[in-house]
C-alpha positions as CSV (number, residue, x, y, z in Angstrom):
1,M,-7.8,139.2,12.1
2,Y,-10.8,138.8,9.4
3,R,-13.5,137.2,12.0
4,S,-12.3,139.2,14.8
5,L,-13.0,142.4,13.2
6,V,-16.1,141.4,11.0
7,G,-17.2,140.1,14.7
8,L,-16.7,143.0,16.5
9,V,-19.4,144.4,13.7
10,L,-21.7,141.6,14.5
11,L,-21.4,142.0,18.0
12,A,-21.9,145.6,18.3
13,A,-24.4,146.4,15.4
14,P,-27.4,146.0,17.8
15,L,-26.3,148.4,20.6
16,A,-24.0,150.8,18.7
17,S,-25.0,150.5,15.2
18,L,-25.9,152.4,12.2
19,A,-27.4,152.6,9.0
20,A,-30.0,155.3,6.6
21,Q,-29.9,158.7,6.6
22,Q,-33.3,159.2,8.3
23,P,-35.0,162.3,7.0
24,V,-36.5,164.7,9.9
25,A,-40.3,165.0,8.8
26,A,-40.3,166.8,5.6
27,D,-42.1,169.7,6.4
28,S,-40.6,170.4,9.6
29,I,-38.4,172.8,8.2
30,H,-41.3,174.9,6.2
31,Q,-43.4,175.4,9.2
32,H,-43.7,178.4,10.7
33,G,-46.1,178.1,13.9
34,D,-45.0,176.2,16.9
35,S,-43.2,172.9,16.3
36,L,-45.1,169.3,17.4
37,P,-44.0,166.2,18.1
38,R,-42.9,163.5,15.0
39,P,-44.3,160.4,14.5
40,V,-41.8,157.8,13.5
41,E,-41.0,157.2,9.9
42,L,-40.7,154.2,9.6
43,P,-37.8,153.8,7.1
44,A,-37.5,150.4,4.5
45,V,-36.3,147.4,5.8
46,T,-33.3,146.6,4.4
47,V,-30.0,148.8,6.2
48,T,-30.0,151.3,3.2
49,S,-30.3,155.2,2.6
50,A,-33.7,156.8,3.1
51,P,-35.3,158.1,0.0
52,V,-34.1,160.8,-1.6
53,Q,-35.5,163.9,0.6
54,R,-35.7,167.5,-1.1
55,E,-34.7,169.2,2.5
56,D,-31.1,167.3,2.0
57,P,-28.2,170.0,2.9
58,S,-27.2,168.2,-0.5
59,S,-27.4,167.2,-4.1
60,S,-29.2,164.5,-5.2
61,V,-31.9,162.7,-8.1
62,S,-34.7,160.3,-7.6
63,V,-35.9,158.4,-10.9
64,P,-39.1,157.2,-10.6
65,A,-40.1,153.8,-12.1
66,T,-42.9,154.8,-14.3
67,V,-39.9,157.1,-15.6
68,L,-37.4,154.3,-16.1
69,Q,-40.2,152.0,-18.0
70,R,-41.1,154.7,-20.8
71,T,-37.4,154.4,-21.8
72,P,-36.1,153.5,-24.7
73,A,-32.8,152.4,-23.4
74,L,-30.1,149.4,-24.4
75,N,-29.1,148.6,-20.6
76,P,-29.4,149.3,-16.8
77,Y,-26.7,151.7,-18.3
78,D,-28.1,153.5,-20.5
79,L,-31.1,153.7,-18.3
80,V,-29.3,156.2,-15.9
81,R,-27.3,157.7,-18.6
82,Q,-31.1,159.1,-20.2
83,T,-33.1,160.0,-17.2
84,A,-30.4,160.5,-14.1
85,G,-27.9,162.8,-16.1
86,V,-25.0,160.8,-15.1
87,E,-22.5,160.5,-17.9
88,V,-21.5,156.2,-18.6
89,H,-19.4,155.7,-20.8
90,D,-20.4,151.5,-22.3
91,Q,-17.4,150.0,-22.8
92,G,-18.8,147.6,-25.6
93,Q,-18.1,144.3,-24.4
94,G,-21.9,142.3,-23.1
95,P,-23.5,142.7,-20.0
96,G,-21.2,141.5,-17.4
97,F,-18.2,143.5,-18.1
98,A,-18.9,146.8,-16.5
99,S,-19.1,149.5,-17.9
100,D,-18.7,153.3,-16.9
101,V,-20.9,155.7,-15.0
102,S,-19.0,158.7,-14.1
103,V,-20.6,161.4,-11.6
104,R,-18.9,164.6,-11.2
105,G,-15.8,163.6,-14.0
106,F,-15.1,160.2,-11.5
107,S,-14.8,157.5,-14.3
108,S,-11.4,155.4,-13.3
109,D,-12.7,152.8,-15.3
110,H,-15.6,149.7,-14.3
111,S,-17.9,152.5,-12.4
112,T,-15.6,152.1,-9.4
113,D,-16.2,155.6,-8.1
114,V,-19.6,155.2,-7.7
115,A,-21.2,152.7,-4.7
116,L,-24.4,150.5,-5.9
117,W,-26.0,149.1,-3.5
118,I,-29.4,147.1,-4.4
119,D,-31.5,146.2,-1.7
120,G,-29.0,146.7,1.3
121,V,-26.5,145.1,-0.1
122,P,-23.5,146.3,-1.9
123,I,-22.5,145.4,-5.9
124,N,-19.0,146.8,-6.2
125,E,-16.5,144.1,-5.5
126,P,-13.0,144.8,-3.7
127,V,-9.7,142.5,-4.6
128,N,-11.2,142.6,-7.8
129,G,-7.9,141.7,-10.1
130,H,-9.6,143.7,-13.5
131,A,-10.9,146.5,-11.4
132,E,-10.8,147.9,-7.9
133,G,-14.7,148.0,-7.0
134,Y,-15.7,146.5,-10.6
135,S,-19.6,147.5,-10.5
136,D,-21.7,145.1,-13.1
137,W,-24.7,146.9,-12.9
138,S,-26.6,143.9,-15.2
139,L,-27.1,142.7,-11.8
140,L,-30.5,145.3,-11.9
141,F,-33.7,143.0,-12.7
142,P,-35.2,146.6,-14.7
143,Q,-38.9,145.1,-14.3
144,A,-39.0,144.8,-10.9
145,V,-37.6,148.4,-10.3
146,H,-39.1,150.7,-7.5
147,S,-37.1,153.8,-7.6
148,I,-33.4,154.8,-7.8
149,D,-31.9,157.7,-5.8
150,V,-28.7,159.3,-7.3
151,F,-26.6,160.9,-4.4
152,K,-23.8,163.4,-5.9
153,G,-20.4,163.8,-3.8
154,P,-19.3,161.3,-0.9
155,T,-22.4,163.5,1.6
156,N,-24.1,160.2,2.9
157,A,-22.8,158.7,5.8
158,V,-23.7,155.3,4.8
159,Y,-21.7,154.6,2.0
160,G,-18.1,154.1,2.4
161,N,-15.7,152.5,0.0
162,F,-15.9,153.3,-3.8
163,A,-18.1,156.2,-2.4
164,L,-15.6,159.0,-3.6
165,A,-17.9,160.7,-6.3
166,G,-21.1,159.4,-4.3
167,A,-24.0,156.5,-4.3
168,V,-26.4,154.9,-6.4
169,N,-29.3,153.4,-4.1
170,I,-31.6,151.2,-6.3
171,R,-34.9,149.6,-4.1
172,T,-36.4,146.8,-5.5
173,L,-40.7,146.5,-5.5
174,E,-41.9,144.7,-1.3
175,R,-44.9,143.7,-3.1
176,M,-47.8,143.1,-5.7
177,N,-50.6,141.5,-6.7
178,G,-51.3,139.4,-10.0
179,T,-48.9,138.5,-12.8
180,S,-47.2,141.1,-15.1
181,G,-45.5,139.6,-17.9
182,W,-43.0,141.5,-20.4
183,L,-42.7,140.8,-23.9
184,S,-40.2,142.9,-26.0
185,G,-38.2,142.8,-29.4
186,G,-35.8,145.8,-31.4
187,M,-33.6,145.8,-33.7
188,Y,-30.2,144.1,-34.3
189,G,-32.0,140.8,-32.9
190,R,-33.3,141.9,-29.7
191,A,-35.6,139.8,-28.1
192,E,-36.5,139.7,-24.3
193,A,-39.1,137.8,-21.8
194,A,-39.5,138.8,-18.4
195,V,-42.9,137.5,-16.1
196,L,-43.7,139.0,-12.2
197,T,-45.6,137.9,-9.9
198,G,-46.2,138.8,-6.4
199,F,-48.6,138.8,-3.6
200,D,-50.0,141.4,-1.0
201,R,-51.8,140.6,2.0
202,Q,-52.4,142.0,5.4
203,G,-49.1,141.6,7.2
204,S,-46.7,140.3,4.3
205,G,-46.1,140.4,0.5
206,G,-43.7,139.3,-1.9
207,V,-42.1,140.1,-5.9
208,F,-40.5,137.3,-7.7
209,G,-39.2,137.3,-11.3
210,L,-37.8,135.9,-14.0
211,R,-36.2,137.5,-17.4
212,G,-34.3,136.6,-20.6
213,L,-33.2,138.7,-22.7
214,H,-31.3,137.6,-26.2
215,E,-29.1,140.0,-28.9
216,N,-27.5,139.4,-32.5
217,G,-26.0,142.4,-31.5
218,W,-25.2,145.6,-33.6
219,R,-21.8,144.9,-34.7
220,P,-20.4,141.2,-35.9
221,N,-19.3,138.7,-32.9
222,S,-21.1,140.9,-30.3
223,A,-24.3,138.7,-29.9
224,Y,-25.1,138.2,-25.9
225,N,-27.3,136.2,-23.5
226,L,-28.2,137.2,-20.2
227,G,-31.3,135.3,-17.6
228,Q,-31.8,136.5,-14.6
229,G,-34.0,135.1,-10.7
230,H,-35.2,137.3,-8.5
231,A,-37.2,136.9,-5.1
232,R,-38.9,139.3,-2.5
233,I,-40.5,138.4,0.3
234,V,-41.8,140.9,3.1
235,R,-43.6,139.5,5.7
236,D,-44.9,141.2,9.6
237,L,-44.2,138.6,11.9
238,S,-45.2,141.1,14.9
239,P,-46.8,144.7,15.4
240,S,-43.3,145.7,15.8
241,T,-41.3,143.2,13.2
242,S,-40.8,143.1,10.6
243,V,-38.3,140.2,8.1
244,D,-37.1,140.6,4.3
245,A,-35.6,138.1,2.5
246,G,-34.3,138.3,-0.8
247,V,-32.9,137.0,-3.8
248,E,-30.8,137.6,-7.2
249,L,-29.5,135.0,-10.1
250,Y,-27.4,136.5,-12.2
251,D,-25.9,134.6,-15.6
252,A,-24.8,136.0,-18.7
253,G,-22.8,135.3,-22.1
254,W,-21.6,137.1,-24.6
255,D,-18.8,137.6,-27.8
256,S,-16.8,140.6,-28.3
257,P,-15.9,143.1,-31.5
258,G,-13.5,144.9,-29.9
259,F,-11.9,148.3,-30.6
260,L,-11.8,150.2,-34.1
261,S,-9.2,152.5,-34.6
262,R,-10.1,155.5,-34.6
263,A,-9.9,155.8,-39.3
264,Q,-12.2,152.7,-39.2
265,F,-14.7,154.5,-36.4
266,D,-14.8,157.9,-38.2
267,A,-15.6,155.6,-42.1
268,R,-18.2,154.2,-39.8
269,Q,-16.3,150.9,-40.7
270,Y,-18.3,148.8,-37.8
271,D,-18.2,145.3,-39.2
272,V,-14.5,145.5,-37.9
273,V,-13.8,142.6,-35.2
274,A,-10.3,141.8,-33.4
275,D,-11.0,138.3,-32.6
276,L,-13.5,136.2,-33.6
277,T,-12.8,134.6,-30.1
278,D,-13.4,137.2,-27.9
279,G,-15.9,137.2,-25.3
280,G,-16.5,135.9,-21.5
281,F,-19.5,135.1,-19.0
282,K,-20.4,135.9,-16.0
283,R,-22.4,134.4,-13.0
284,R,-23.9,135.9,-9.8
285,A,-25.7,135.3,-7.0
286,Q,-26.7,137.1,-3.4
287,E,-29.1,136.4,-0.9
288,R,-30.0,138.9,1.5
289,A,-32.3,139.2,4.7
290,S,-33.2,141.7,7.1
291,I,-35.3,142.2,10.3
292,R,-36.6,146.1,11.3
293,I,-38.1,146.1,15.1
294,N,-40.2,149.5,16.0
295,P,-41.4,148.6,19.5
296,S,-44.8,150.0,20.3
297,G,-44.8,153.6,21.7
298,R,-40.9,154.1,21.6
299,P,-39.0,156.4,19.1
300,F,-37.0,154.9,18.0
301,V,-36.3,151.9,14.8
302,W,-33.6,149.3,14.6
303,R,-32.8,147.6,11.1
304,S,-29.9,144.8,10.3
305,T,-29.0,143.3,7.2
306,V,-27.1,139.9,6.4
307,Y,-26.0,139.0,2.7
308,A,-23.6,136.7,0.5
309,T,-22.8,136.7,-2.6
310,Q,-20.9,134.1,-5.2
311,S,-19.7,135.2,-8.8
312,R,-17.7,133.6,-11.5
313,W,-16.9,135.4,-14.8
314,Q,-14.3,134.3,-17.6
315,L,-13.4,137.3,-20.1
316,F,-11.4,137.1,-23.6
317,L,-10.0,140.2,-25.0
318,T,-7.6,141.1,-27.1
319,V,-5.5,144.4,-27.0
320,P,-4.9,146.1,-29.9
321,P,-1.7,146.2,-31.6
322,E,1.3,148.0,-31.0
323,G,2.4,151.2,-32.7
324,G,1.1,154.2,-31.5
325,A,0.5,156.1,-27.9
326,G,-1.7,154.3,-25.6
327,E,-1.7,150.6,-27.8
328,G,-2.0,147.6,-26.0
329,S,-0.2,144.4,-26.5
330,G,-1.7,143.4,-29.7
331,S,-2.8,139.3,-28.2
332,Q,-5.4,138.2,-26.6
333,T,-5.7,138.0,-22.2
334,E,-7.3,135.5,-20.8
335,E,-9.0,136.7,-17.2
336,E,-10.6,134.2,-14.6
337,H,-11.8,135.6,-11.5
338,R,-13.3,133.7,-8.9
339,R,-15.2,135.5,-5.9
340,Y,-17.1,135.2,-2.5
341,G,-18.2,136.5,0.5
342,F,-20.8,138.3,3.2
343,G,-21.2,141.0,5.1
344,A,-23.9,142.6,7.5
345,T,-25.2,146.2,8.0
346,S,-27.1,147.0,11.7
347,A,-29.0,150.7,12.3
348,L,-30.6,152.1,14.8
349,T,-32.6,155.3,14.8
350,W,-33.5,157.9,17.2
351,S,-37.0,160.2,16.0
352,L,-37.0,163.2,18.7
353,P,-39.2,166.5,18.5
354,R,-37.0,167.9,16.7
355,A,-33.8,165.6,15.8
356,Q,-33.0,162.4,14.3
357,I,-30.3,160.1,15.2
358,T,-28.7,157.6,13.8
359,L,-25.8,154.8,15.0
360,G,-24.9,151.8,13.0
361,G,-22.1,149.6,11.7
362,E,-20.7,147.8,8.6
363,G,-18.8,144.6,8.4
364,R,-17.9,143.0,5.0
365,W,-15.0,139.8,4.3
366,D,-14.3,139.3,0.5
367,H,-12.0,136.3,-1.0
368,A,-11.0,136.1,-4.7
369,D,-8.9,133.9,-6.7
370,Y,-7.5,135.6,-9.7
371,Q,-5.4,134.6,-13.0
372,N,-4.7,136.1,-15.9
373,Y,-2.9,134.8,-18.9
374,F,-1.4,135.3,-22.4
375,T,-3.3,133.6,-24.7
376,T,-4.5,133.1,-28.3
377,H,-7.0,132.6,-29.5
378,R,-8.7,131.4,-26.0
379,S,-5.5,129.0,-25.6
380,R,-3.5,129.9,-22.8
381,D,0.4,131.0,-23.9
382,S,1.7,132.1,-20.1
383,A,0.4,133.6,-16.6
384,Q,1.1,137.1,-16.1
385,T,-0.6,137.1,-12.6
386,L,-1.8,134.2,-10.8
387,T,-3.3,135.2,-7.0
388,V,-5.8,134.6,-4.0
389,S,-6.3,138.0,-1.8
390,R,-9.1,137.8,1.3
391,Q,-9.8,141.9,2.7
392,A,-11.9,142.3,6.5
393,S,-13.9,145.7,6.4
394,A,-15.8,147.3,9.2
395,A,-17.1,150.4,9.6
396,L,-18.9,152.7,12.5
397,F,-20.9,155.1,11.2
398,A,-23.9,158.1,12.6
399,Q,-25.4,160.5,11.0
400,T,-27.6,163.3,13.1
401,V,-30.1,165.7,11.1
402,T,-31.6,168.0,13.8
403,D,-34.1,170.9,13.5
404,L,-33.1,174.2,15.0
405,G,-35.4,177.1,15.0
406,H,-38.1,177.3,12.3
407,H,-35.6,177.5,9.6
408,L,-32.2,176.5,9.8
409,R,-31.4,172.2,9.7
410,V,-27.7,170.8,10.2
411,S,-26.6,167.4,9.8
412,L,-23.6,166.0,11.1
413,G,-22.1,162.5,10.9
414,G,-19.1,161.0,9.4
415,R,-17.6,157.6,9.2
416,L,-14.4,155.1,10.8
417,D,-13.6,153.0,8.2
418,H,-11.0,149.6,8.5
419,L,-9.5,148.2,5.3
420,D,-7.3,144.7,6.4
421,T,-6.2,142.9,3.2
422,R,-4.0,139.8,2.1
423,T,-3.0,138.9,-0.8
424,T,-1.0,135.5,-1.8
425,P,0.6,134.9,-5.0
426,S,1.3,131.7,-6.9
427,G,3.9,130.1,-5.1
428,G,4.8,133.3,-3.1
429,S,4.5,134.4,0.5
430,T,0.9,135.9,1.6
431,L,1.3,140.2,2.1
432,S,-1.2,141.9,3.9
433,D,-1.5,145.4,5.0
434,G,-4.5,147.8,7.1
435,K,-5.8,150.8,6.3
436,T,-7.4,153.3,8.8
437,I,-9.5,156.5,7.7
438,V,-11.6,158.7,8.8
439,S,-14.7,160.6,6.7
440,P,-16.7,163.0,8.5
441,K,-20.1,164.5,6.6
442,L,-21.2,167.9,7.6
443,G,-24.2,170.1,6.0
444,A,-26.7,173.2,6.9
445,L,-29.7,174.0,5.2
446,Y,-31.7,177.1,5.6
447,H,-35.1,178.1,4.4
448,L,-35.7,181.4,3.4
449,K,-39.2,182.2,3.3
450,R,-40.5,182.4,-0.4
451,V,-37.4,182.1,-2.0
452,G,-36.0,178.5,-1.1
453,D,-33.4,176.3,0.7
454,L,-30.0,177.5,0.1
455,Y,-27.8,175.0,2.1
456,V,-24.2,174.0,2.0
457,N,-21.8,170.5,2.7
458,L,-18.3,169.6,3.6
459,S,-17.6,165.6,3.2
460,R,-14.6,163.6,2.7
461,G,-14.8,160.9,0.2
462,F,-12.5,157.8,-0.2
463,R,-12.5,154.3,-2.4
464,Q,-9.4,151.9,-2.6
465,A,-6.8,151.8,-5.2
466,D,-6.5,149.4,-8.0
467,G,-4.0,147.1,-7.4
468,V,-4.8,146.1,-3.8
469,I,-4.8,142.3,-4.8
470,E,-1.5,142.0,-6.2
471,D,0.0,145.0,-3.3
472,P,-1.7,145.5,-0.3
473,T,-0.1,148.7,-0.1
474,V,-1.2,150.9,-2.7
475,P,-2.5,153.4,-0.6
476,L,-6.0,154.6,-1.0
477,I,-7.8,157.2,-3.4
478,T,-9.1,160.5,-1.0
479,A,-11.4,163.2,-1.8
480,W,-12.5,166.5,-0.1
481,A,-15.4,167.5,-1.3
482,Y,-17.2,171.1,-0.7
483,E,-20.7,172.1,-2.0
484,A,-23.3,174.7,-1.7
485,G,-26.8,175.2,-3.3
486,L,-29.7,176.8,-3.7
487,K,-34.0,174.7,-3.7
488,V,-36.3,176.6,-5.0
489,D,-40.0,174.4,-4.8
490,A,-42.9,176.9,-6.2
491,R,-46.1,175.8,-8.2
492,P,-45.9,174.6,-10.9
493,F,-42.1,174.5,-11.0
494,N,-38.9,172.6,-8.6
495,A,-35.0,173.3,-9.3
496,S,-31.9,173.3,-8.0
497,I,-28.6,174.9,-8.0
498,A,-25.4,173.9,-6.8
499,F,-21.7,174.5,-7.4
500,F,-19.1,171.8,-6.0
501,R,-15.1,171.2,-5.8
502,M,-13.1,168.0,-5.8
503,D,-9.7,167.9,-4.5
504,V,-8.6,164.4,-5.2
505,S,-5.5,162.8,-3.3
506,N,-3.5,159.6,-5.0
507,E,-5.5,160.5,-8.1
508,Q,-4.9,156.7,-10.5
509,P,-5.6,157.3,-14.1
510,F,-6.2,154.3,-15.3
511,D,-6.1,153.0,-19.2
512,P,-8.0,150.1,-20.5
513,I,-6.2,149.7,-23.5
514,T,-3.0,149.2,-21.8
515,L,-4.3,147.8,-18.5
516,Q,-2.6,150.0,-16.3
517,A,-2.7,152.2,-13.8
518,T,-0.2,155.0,-12.4
519,N,-0.9,156.7,-8.8
520,N,0.1,159.7,-6.7
521,G,-0.8,161.9,-9.0
522,A,-3.6,165.0,-7.9
523,S,-6.7,166.6,-9.2
524,R,-9.6,168.8,-9.3
525,R,-13.2,168.6,-10.4
526,Q,-15.3,171.7,-10.2
527,G,-18.5,173.0,-11.1
528,I,-21.9,174.1,-11.6
529,E,-25.5,171.1,-11.2
530,A,-29.0,172.2,-11.7
531,E,-32.1,170.4,-12.4
532,L,-35.4,171.6,-13.2
533,R,-39.0,170.2,-13.1
534,A,-42.1,171.9,-14.2
535,K,-45.7,171.3,-15.2
536,L,-46.0,173.2,-18.4
537,A,-50.0,171.9,-18.6
538,A,-52.5,169.6,-17.6
539,G,-50.4,166.2,-18.4
540,V,-47.5,167.7,-19.6
541,S,-44.3,168.3,-17.4
542,L,-40.6,169.1,-18.2
543,S,-37.7,167.5,-16.2
544,A,-33.7,168.7,-17.2
545,D,-30.7,168.3,-15.5
546,A,-27.3,169.7,-16.8
547,T,-23.7,169.3,-15.1
548,V,-20.7,171.8,-15.8
549,N,-17.8,170.4,-15.1
550,D,-13.8,171.5,-15.3
551,A,-12.1,167.9,-14.3
552,K,-8.1,168.3,-14.8
553,Y,-5.8,167.1,-13.0
554,R,-3.5,168.8,-10.9
555,R,0.1,166.9,-11.3
556,F,-0.7,163.8,-13.5
557,L,2.4,161.0,-13.2
558,T,2.7,159.1,-16.8
559,E,3.6,155.6,-17.3
560,D,6.9,157.7,-19.1
561,G,8.0,159.3,-16.0
562,D,6.9,162.8,-17.1
563,T,4.6,165.2,-14.3
564,L,2.1,167.2,-16.6
565,Y,-0.4,169.4,-15.0
566,D,-3.5,171.1,-15.6
567,V,-4.7,168.1,-18.0
568,R,-8.5,167.1,-18.8
569,V,-9.0,163.7,-16.3
570,Y,-9.1,160.9,-19.0
571,N,-12.1,159.8,-19.9
572,T,-15.0,162.4,-18.9
573,A,-17.0,165.3,-20.4
574,K,-17.2,169.0,-19.9
575,Y,-20.4,169.2,-19.8
576,V,-23.1,166.3,-19.5
577,G,-27.1,167.2,-19.3
578,T,-30.9,165.6,-20.2
579,A,-34.4,166.6,-20.8
580,A,-37.3,165.3,-21.5
581,V,-41.4,166.1,-21.7
582,D,-43.6,163.5,-21.0
583,V,-47.5,164.6,-22.3
584,A,-50.4,162.2,-20.9
585,P,-53.4,164.3,-20.7
586,P,-55.7,163.5,-18.1
587,G,-57.9,160.2,-18.7
588,T,-56.4,158.9,-21.6
589,P,-54.6,156.0,-22.1
590,W,-52.1,156.9,-24.2
591,H,-48.9,158.9,-22.8
592,L,-45.8,160.3,-25.5
593,R,-42.2,160.8,-23.8
594,L,-39.7,162.8,-26.6
595,A,-36.0,163.2,-24.6
596,T,-32.2,164.2,-25.6
597,N,-29.0,163.7,-23.6
598,V,-26.1,166.0,-24.1
599,V,-21.8,165.1,-23.6
600,G,-19.7,168.1,-24.0
601,P,-16.3,167.6,-25.0
602,Y,-15.2,164.2,-24.4
603,S,-11.3,163.7,-23.2
604,P,-10.3,160.6,-24.5
605,F,-7.7,158.1,-22.6
606,D,-4.0,158.1,-23.0
607,Q,-4.1,161.9,-25.2
608,P,-3.1,164.8,-22.9
609,G,-5.0,168.1,-23.8
610,V,-7.1,166.2,-26.8
611,T,-11.0,166.9,-26.6
612,L,-13.5,165.1,-28.8
613,P,-16.4,167.0,-30.3
614,A,-19.5,167.3,-28.0
615,Y,-23.1,165.3,-29.3
616,A,-26.6,165.2,-28.2
617,L,-28.2,161.8,-28.9
618,F,-31.9,161.6,-29.4
619,H,-35.0,159.8,-28.1
620,A,-38.9,159.3,-28.7
621,S,-41.4,157.0,-26.8
622,V,-44.7,156.4,-27.3
623,G,-47.5,154.7,-25.2
624,A,-51.1,152.8,-24.6
625,W,-53.6,150.8,-22.6
626,V,-55.6,149.0,-24.6
627,G,-57.4,146.8,-22.2
628,R,-55.4,145.0,-20.0
629,A,-52.0,145.2,-22.1
630,Q,-49.6,148.1,-22.1
631,L,-47.7,149.0,-25.0
632,E,-44.6,150.5,-25.9
633,L,-42.9,151.7,-28.6
634,G,-39.9,153.6,-28.1
635,V,-36.4,155.2,-30.7
636,R,-33.3,155.5,-29.4
637,N,-30.9,157.6,-31.4
638,V,-33.6,159.3,-33.3
639,L,-31.1,161.1,-35.8
640,N,-28.8,158.1,-36.1
641,R,-26.0,159.7,-34.7
642,A,-22.7,158.9,-34.5
643,Y,-20.4,159.2,-30.8
644,P,-17.6,157.0,-29.5
645,E,-18.8,155.4,-26.1
646,L,-15.4,155.8,-25.1
647,Q,-11.8,156.4,-26.6
648,A,-8.3,155.3,-25.7
649,G,-5.5,156.4,-27.8
650,D,-6.7,156.0,-30.9
651,F,-8.9,153.3,-30.7
652,V,-12.4,153.4,-29.7
653,S,-15.8,151.6,-28.9
654,P,-18.5,153.3,-31.2
655,G,-22.2,153.7,-30.3
656,Q,-25.1,151.9,-31.4
657,P,-27.3,153.2,-34.3
658,R,-30.7,154.4,-34.6
659,S,-32.3,151.4,-32.6
660,L,-35.7,150.6,-32.6
661,I,-37.4,148.6,-29.3
662,G,-41.1,148.0,-29.0
663,S,-43.0,145.9,-25.7
664,V,-45.5,144.5,-24.6
665,R,-47.1,144.4,-20.7
666,Y,-50.0,142.7,-20.2
667,L,-51.9,142.1,-16.8
668,F,-52.4,138.6,-15.8
């Protein structure tokens, strides 16, 4: 069954495959003369979404590499929190232990509601015993990033499973000349070294990188090490054919201080350690090859990507002792996960005088061996879960973008997904189940002369719920999303405002302390998003965004069997936002960035009706070129604000105090 599903997609992909939502020419809808035929806009070689376009009838954010380089962030999660306006709750462990990225109030656990893709490869892990769709953002090689696009809502047909709240698409550099080296250090024993080298010749290019990071940690027993390798090569085989291949290698190990009690957090007793033997490691490798064919004189582009992934991680974590609502078992658990998989995507895009049509397909197969034990100081006492699971998935998707006259753009598309899961518990019989879901994607944008672009969209998103690794019949979580907004582009600023609502079925609240999930709930997210980019003066710019979100369970089933209504969604904030001022005077070698990120009243896990106070963190960085060296000095959390990254029951993962980070980049 698995081979037939994947084989169907691989064979059908060249004929009826689809992939990226490609934009019609960017200025087409604003043109007021006669329409003219447009040349084909060549997309990236890998099968992934097109870059964010202001003319798309949806809400999205694009973060350029220059902003990423000037941000004093602790890790990739903190980087997107400070630059993209998404909500983040760090789990407080080390790299490899995925934290929570939340878009529009979706943060079940470990970023499972947001689809993450890097260079055309999906990162979320199906049939993961810790959290279905577990997404480890530490795989990201920061120095090699070209851009980050955040798609709000399940509006993009390229992304299926786990794109319940939206998707994050990351592109790395295709080519570079010469070699760049980075050295950085900071408080709490932070030391990092990275090198990127590459070539850019006619018809070919490449980038190769190595990175190492060590940190002693700001709490006892919180040291970690991380090593990465990155390689990417792009080559033109002919005027109409290009190939692109890449490899990502990642190895991390860490110690874990564990949670604090609320009283300890309030007293800033950060030196408490739950169990000195807590910690873990994570190793992952992925390989990718892509091809793009654009026949001369033909108005279409065909792209295909194949990839393989392998990973292993082991985790020892002490859950807080019993004694209060939402607290855990008081013993250490060990989780060991070995997995491998492969997949393929393919897309065919036609460009017509006033439209673009994309058809594509996706196939994926994953194998996971998951083991979970009760342990004492890393010595196994008894087994909780021992199971081997496989999941095969196949999808067809389509997207059309059409200009109807000079002012109206219509986007129509959707996906057809099928997931087939089999699991075999140790000593038990194999269980299996299949699910099929249709996800329409509809949008329209109308250009108002001298005002801006008014748009609406409707879409459906889904993800497989937690627990499918043991019970394949666990239903999908689904959401119908509705959005209306206005985008304004004027000199010297552009701005947007959007009103959104998402109705969720089979809501599944998750508690990271008890490691339990409940099903068959319902919830609603609704709110307002706003974004502003403005040039205040020569070399001075302002960027700001904010999301106000009313995220509530309409029906919430507790572990005790109680049904609660109108309770705020766990692990989400009522509002989040960022603001930054960048100063880079023309003709000068220096720049300055002042920024803040704000988190509104936060609803902790397993405490219905409780909200924690709002807080704001301030950050500053300054940099300058001195010859061939680029110097950067940044301070994160300038005011040394004490804040909770997340809270579950009466236990807290605290946020890091003021941190100083300095780096030097040298161009060889």
